[in-house]
C-alpha positions as CSV (number, residue, x, y, z in Angstrom):
1,M,28.3,71.2,-14.5
2,S,31.7,72.4,-14.4
3,R,34.4,71.2,-11.8
4,R,34.4,75.0,-10.6
5,R,31.0,75.5,-10.0
6,S,30.6,71.8,-8.4
7,D,33.5,73.1,-5.9
8,R,31.4,76.4,-5.3
9,V,28.1,74.6,-5.1
10,S,29.5,71.6,-3.0
11,A,31.2,74.7,-0.5
12,I,27.4,76.5,-0.3
13,L,25.9,73.3,0.5
14,T,28.5,72.5,3.7
15,R,28.4,76.3,4.9
16,V,24.7,76.7,5.0
17,S,24.6,72.9,6.9
18,G,27.0,74.2,9.5
19,S,26.0,77.9,10.1
20,G,22.2,77.6,9.0
21,S,22.5,80.9,6.7
22,I,25.0,82.4,4.2
23,D,25.4,85.5,2.7
24,A,25.9,85.9,-1.4
25,G,27.8,88.7,-1.2
26,A,30.7,87.2,1.1
27,L,30.5,83.9,-1.1
28,A,31.0,86.2,-4.5
29,S,34.2,87.5,-2.9
30,E,35.8,84.5,-1.5
31,F,34.9,82.7,-5.0
32,G,36.1,85.6,-7.1
33,V,32.9,85.5,-9.3
34,S,29.9,88.0,-9.5
35,T,27.2,88.3,-6.9
36,A,24.6,87.4,-9.8
37,T,26.8,83.9,-10.5
38,I,26.1,83.0,-6.7
39,R,22.5,84.0,-6.9
40,R,22.0,81.4,-10.1
41,D,23.8,79.0,-7.8
42,L,21.2,79.4,-4.8
43,Q,18.4,79.3,-7.0
44,T,19.4,76.1,-8.7
45,L,19.9,74.8,-5.0
46,E,16.7,76.4,-3.9
47,D,14.7,74.6,-6.9
48,Q,15.9,71.4,-5.8
49,K,14.6,71.9,-2.5
50,L,18.2,72.0,-0.5
51,L,18.1,75.7,0.9
52,A,16.0,78.8,0.7
53,R,17.0,81.8,-0.6
54,T,16.3,85.1,1.3
55,H,16.9,88.8,0.3
56,G,21.3,88.5,0.9
57,G,21.5,85.0,0.3
58,A,20.2,81.5,1.9
59,V,19.1,79.9,4.8
60,A,18.8,75.9,5.3
61,T,15.5,74.6,4.9
62,S,16.3,70.7,6.3
63,P,17.9,69.5,9.7
64,S,21.9,69.9,9.7
65,S,21.9,66.0,9.8
66,V,20.2,65.8,6.7
67,L,21.9,68.7,4.7
68,A,25.2,67.2,5.9
69,E,25.2,64.7,3.3
70,V,25.5,66.6,0.0
71,P,24.4,65.1,-2.9
72,V,26.8,62.8,-4.9
73,R,26.5,65.2,-8.1
74,Y,27.9,67.9,-6.0
75,R,30.6,65.9,-4.3
76,T,32.6,65.2,-7.6
77,G,35.1,68.1,-7.0
78,R,35.5,67.7,-3.0
79,H,39.0,66.2,-2.0
80,R,39.1,65.2,-6.0
81,E,43.2,64.6,-6.1
82,A,43.3,62.5,-2.7
83,K,40.2,60.8,-4.1
84,A,41.9,59.7,-7.4
85,R,44.6,58.7,-5.8
86,I,42.5,56.2,-3.3
87,A,40.7,54.9,-6.4
88,Q,44.0,54.1,-8.3
89,R,45.6,52.5,-5.1
90,A,42.5,50.5,-5.0
91,F,42.6,49.4,-8.8
92,D,46.4,48.3,-8.2
93,L,45.4,46.1,-5.3
94,L,42.9,44.0,-6.8
95,P,43.9,40.7,-7.7
96,H,44.7,40.0,-11.2
97,G,42.6,37.4,-13.6
98,P,39.0,36.8,-13.5
99,L,37.3,38.4,-10.5
100,T,33.8,39.2,-9.4
101,L,33.9,42.6,-7.5
102,G,31.2,44.5,-6.0
103,L,30.7,48.2,-6.2
104,T,28.9,50.7,-3.6
105,G,27.9,54.1,-4.7
106,G,30.3,57.0,-3.8
107,T,32.4,59.8,-5.6
108,T,35.6,57.5,-5.2
109,T,34.0,54.1,-6.3
110,H,32.7,55.9,-9.4
111,L,36.5,56.9,-10.2
112,L,37.5,53.4,-9.6
113,A,34.8,52.3,-12.1
114,R,36.5,54.4,-14.7
115,L,39.8,52.7,-14.2
116,L,38.2,49.1,-15.0
117,A,37.8,49.9,-18.6
118,T,41.5,48.2,-18.9
119,R,40.3,45.2,-17.4
120,V,38.9,41.7,-18.7
121,D,37.2,38.7,-17.3
122,L,35.8,41.2,-14.8
123,T,32.2,40.6,-13.1
124,V,31.1,43.9,-11.6
125,V,28.3,43.7,-9.4
126,T,26.6,47.3,-8.5
127,N,23.8,49.0,-6.7
128,A,25.0,52.6,-8.0
129,V,23.1,53.9,-11.0
130,N,26.0,56.2,-12.0
131,I,28.6,53.4,-11.9
132,A,26.2,51.3,-14.0
133,A,26.0,53.7,-16.7
134,E,29.7,54.3,-16.7
135,L,30.4,50.5,-17.3
136,A,27.3,49.5,-19.6
137,L,29.3,50.5,-22.3
138,R,32.6,48.0,-21.7
139,P,31.8,45.5,-24.0
140,R,34.8,43.3,-22.0
141,L,33.2,43.9,-18.8
142,K,29.9,41.7,-17.1
143,L,27.8,44.1,-15.2
144,I,25.1,43.0,-12.5
145,M,22.9,45.5,-11.3
146,T,20.8,45.0,-8.0
147,G,17.6,46.7,-8.5
148,G,15.7,48.6,-5.7
149,V,14.5,51.8,-4.7
150,T,16.7,54.9,-6.0
151,R,18.2,56.9,-3.4
152,T,18.8,60.2,-5.2
153,Q,21.6,62.2,-2.6
154,S,24.0,58.8,-3.4
155,Y,22.7,57.5,-7.0
156,E,22.3,54.3,-4.9
157,L,19.5,51.5,-5.4
158,V,18.4,49.9,-1.8
159,G,16.2,48.2,0.2
160,P,14.7,44.6,-0.2
161,I,15.1,44.2,-3.8
162,A,18.8,45.5,-3.7
163,D,19.5,43.1,-0.7
164,R,17.7,39.9,-2.2
165,T,19.8,40.4,-5.6
166,L,22.8,40.5,-3.3
167,N,21.9,37.7,-1.3
168,G,21.9,35.4,-4.1
169,L,25.8,36.1,-5.2
170,H,29.1,35.7,-4.2
171,L,32.0,38.6,-4.4
172,Q,35.7,38.2,-4.3
173,V,36.2,41.6,-3.3
174,A,33.7,44.5,-2.3
175,V,34.9,47.9,-2.7
176,I,32.4,50.0,-0.3
177,G,32.2,53.6,0.1
178,V,31.4,55.3,3.5
179,D,30.6,58.7,4.9
180,G,32.5,58.0,8.1
181,I,34.9,55.6,9.8
182,T,36.3,54.9,13.5
183,A,37.5,52.4,15.7
184,T,34.7,52.5,17.7
185,G,31.6,53.0,15.8
186,G,32.9,50.9,12.3
187,L,31.4,51.7,9.0
188,T,29.1,54.5,9.2
189,T,26.7,56.2,6.5
190,H,23.9,58.9,6.6
191,D,20.9,56.9,5.8
192,D,20.0,53.5,7.2
193,I,18.4,51.8,4.3
194,E,21.4,52.6,2.3
195,A,23.6,51.3,5.3
196,H,21.5,47.9,5.1
197,T,22.0,47.7,1.6
198,N,25.7,48.2,1.6
199,A,26.4,45.7,4.6
200,T,24.4,43.0,2.4
201,M,27.4,43.5,0.0
202,L,29.7,43.6,2.5
203,R,28.5,40.6,4.0
204,R,28.5,38.8,0.5
205,A,32.4,39.4,0.1
206,A,35.6,37.3,0.8
207,H,37.4,40.8,1.6
208,V,36.7,44.4,1.5
209,I,37.9,47.5,0.8
210,V,36.7,50.6,2.2
211,V,37.7,53.8,0.4
212,A,37.5,56.7,2.1
213,D,39.5,60.2,1.9
214,G,40.8,61.8,5.0
215,S,37.5,64.0,5.8
216,K,36.1,60.7,6.8
217,I,38.3,59.1,9.4
218,G,37.1,59.9,12.9
219,R,34.0,60.6,12.0
220,D,30.6,59.2,12.8
221,C,27.5,59.4,10.8
222,L,24.0,58.1,11.6
223,A,23.5,54.7,10.3
224,T,26.3,51.8,10.9
225,I,26.9,49.6,8.0
226,A,29.4,47.2,9.7
227,P,31.9,47.0,12.4
228,L,35.6,46.9,11.9
229,T,37.4,43.6,11.4
230,G,40.5,42.1,10.0
231,A,38.8,41.1,6.8
232,V,38.9,44.8,5.9
233,T,41.6,47.1,4.0
234,L,40.9,50.9,4.4
235,I,42.6,53.0,1.6
236,T,42.9,56.8,2.8
237,D,45.1,59.5,2.3
238,P,47.8,61.7,4.3
239,S,45.3,63.9,5.5
240,A,43.6,61.5,7.7
241,D,43.9,62.1,11.3
242,E,46.8,59.6,12.5
243,A,45.3,59.2,16.2
244,A,41.8,57.8,14.5
245,L,44.0,55.9,12.1
246,T,46.0,54.1,15.1
247,A,42.8,53.4,16.4
248,I,41.8,51.7,13.1
249,Q,44.4,49.9,12.9
250,A,44.2,48.4,16.3
251,T,41.3,46.7,15.1
252,G,42.8,44.4,12.9
253,V,42.2,46.6,9.7
254,R,45.2,47.2,7.0
255,V,45.4,50.5,6.3
256,V,47.0,51.8,3.2
257,I,47.7,55.5,2.5
258,A,47.4,56.6,-1.1
């Protein structure tokens, strides 16, 4: 899928989640494409059970709390420049020399994975299928996958099998992707089983780097991964809410602006 179409589809899912319905003609005008192009986008999303087409547009088929989690395959274009800067800063902060690194799923962690091709003496532990596919062809890296049940929204392997694998490993650094982070709610995501597996990876790491673009700052989602502690470094971008960042810093978290 082209980046332009990915941006458009992501916006469609966000709009239908927020308002419950969307108009194809209005979307066509907004994005500068034909109504037929929008209808093809809506057909693709209906085929994936993410919305239901109507005569003039589409309506949500899932509760807003469910649909609010845009599938990772459609998130690539959202805040891409900020996410690329965050991934580069995370890469720069990784210790030199032999390193055992954990990576959860997410668009920013996937961008980080692409940067790791230049590293040697690196062992990567991940529960994300797309990240594993990115790294499997890198002969200088050692890759460990957790196993588990695939969660199609995030491409992550989750559940007891993943948890057991992680509990048998020691990580020097874990880079965690989240859907929300606040001083009071800590690190959060949309799914409770995914949250449990990501929490297991977090506990197995000596240090945790959280990568979250500004839209995630000050936002609480359904499931808590972990509270905030001084062992966490948060990398975000200048669009993050300043008051929320100040409160996060007050918990002992190191905040880095990319």
